[in-house]
C-alpha positions, -999 to 999 in steps of 0.1 A, spaced: -309 -325 101 -290 -307 74 -289 -338 52 -327 -340 53 -334 -304 44 -306 -306 19 -327 -331 -1 -357 -308 -1 -338 -277 -11 -316 -296 -36 -324 -328 -56 -360 -330 -45 -367 -292 -48 -387 -296 -80 -408 -324 -64 -413 -303 -33 -426 -274 -53 -449 -296 -74 -469 -304 -43 -493 -275 -38 -495 -279 0 -457 -277 3 -447 -250 -23 -454 -221 1 -433 -238 28 -401 -240 8 -388 -205 18 -392 -215 54 -374 -248 48 -346 -229 30 -343 -204 58 -340 -230 85 -316 -251 64 -293 -220 58 -294 -212 95 -281 -246 104 -255 -244 77 -242 -211 91 -239 -227 126 -218 -255 111 -196 -230 92 -184 -218 126 -172 -253 134 -152 -253 101 -134 -221 111 -126 -237 145 -112 -268 128 -90 -246 106 -77 -228 137 -69 -261 153 -50 -272 122 -30 -240 121 -22 -242 158 -8 -277 152 13 -264 123 26 -236 145 35 -260 173 55 -282 149 74 -252 134 82 -240 169 97 -273 178 119 -271 147 128 -235 155 139 -244 190 161 -273 179 178 -251 153 184 -223 178 199 -247 203 221 -261 176 234 -226 167 239 -217 204 258 -248 213 276 -249 180 290 -214 183 300 -220 219 317 -252 209 336 -235 181 347 -208 205 360 -233 231 378 -253 204 396 -222 191 406 -214 226 418 -249 236 431 -267 205 466 -261 192 469 -250 156 436 -229 157 435 -192 157 426 -183 193 419 -147 183 390 -160 162 374 -171 195 368 -134 203 350 -129 169 328 -160 176 319 -147 210 309 -114 194 288 -132 167 271 -153 194 262 -122 213 249 -104 182 228 -134 171 217 -147 205 220 -118 230 199 -136 255 211 -171 247 184 -198 246 158 -174 260 151 -168 224 131 -200 225 108 -187 252 95 -158 231 61 -157 215 58 -173 180 55 -139 165 86 -127 183 105 -158 173 96 -151 137 109 -115 141 141 -126 158 148 -152 130 144 -125 104 169 -102 122 194 -131 125 192 -137 88 199 -100 81 230 -101 103 242 -134 88 237 -120 53 258 -89 59 285 -84 85 286 -118 101 284 -139 69 322 -144 63 328 -157 98 297 -179 100 306 -196 67 339 -208 83 322 -225 112 309 -261 107 280 -271 128 271 -305 112 285 -323 82 280 -300 52 262 -274 74 279 -242 85 267 -217 111 256 -195 82 235 -224 67 220 -229 102 209 -193 105 193 -194 70 174 -225 81 162 -206 112 151 -178 90 131 -201 68 113 -218 97 108 -184 113 92 -170 82 69 -201 80 60 -197 116 52 -160 111 29 -168 82 11 -194 101 6 -170 131 -9 -145 107 -33 -171 93 -42 -180 129 -51 -144 136 -73 -143 106 -90 -177 115 -94 -166 151 -113 -135 139 -134 -157 117 -142 -180 146 -152 -150 167 -174 -137 139 -190 -170 129 -193 -189 161 -230 -193 171 -238 -195 208 -251 -229 220 -285 -213 229 -289 -199 194 -280 -233 179 -307 -249 200 -332 -223 189 -323 -230 152 -327 -267 157 -361 -262 173 -372 -240 144 -360 -266 120 -380 -293 139 -411 -271 139 -408 -267 101 -404 -305 97 -436 -311 116 -454 -285 94 -441 -301 63 -452 -336 74 -486 -322 85 -491 -307 51 -481 -339 34 -507 -359 54 -534 -336 39 -520 -335 4 -539 -348 -26 -507 -352 -46 -500 -387 -61 -489 -412 -35 -455 -418 -51 -448 -380 -51 -457 -377 -14 -436 -408 -6 -405 -393 -24 -406 -363 0 -413 -386 30 -384 -410 23 -356 -387 36 -376 -382 68 -381 -419 72 -345 -427 66 -334 -401 91 -358 -415 117 -345 -451 111 -309 -440 115 -317 -421 147 -336 -452 160 -307 -475 152 -282 -451 168 -303 -449 200 -307 -487 202 -270 -492 197 -263 -467 226 -288 -485 248 -273 -519 241 -238 -506 248 -250 -491 281 -267 -524 291 -235 -544 284 -216 -521 308 -242 -528 335 -243 -565 330 -218 -582 354 -194 -608 338 -205 -644 340 -189 -665 367 -171 -695 353 
């Protein structure tokens, strides 16, 4: 539908206006075309919201992995300092305190909302960058990665997650504002179809040169042929499903 009226309001607009019987119909064609475009815009906002939701899910998975690494890494470091000879057992008390400050509810931090996860991550970075920094820098979690580095990574992912959540809120508002009810979409499609019939009726009575009339009809004929081909393909597919397999 939109591709058809897009021809009349775009590349073929001058030809459309040159046909006396059609010139007065262009505002109506433009209005119906714009109405269908507006309905499609709502679909674009929904697509953006889906994309942002997928991004948030991916960031949340990374956030949860990093939080688990920090949780188990700190507990492992504490147990090592308590059990291994040659390590400062008194440091285990500091590690326990750091774990409590950073993860007061343990891995429940991963069950929070995305927005809350972002806020928790920012608070953890603040603690690591001030009073807990010297201790966390001493504790290796992975090769070349300290507990301090891990908290910084959590903060980065949390900040990205917070930004995506903000964009999701904006997109959700756009969807609510732009979404056109199905009944309204059907009404707009009927209005467009009525306008199409009016244009074709005016063309049938037009005294404009045949090649000019044909240039306006061509998009309609192409659309009809595509629709006919699509319907035939659907019917053939349905018939194939009904036909029982040959017995060999």
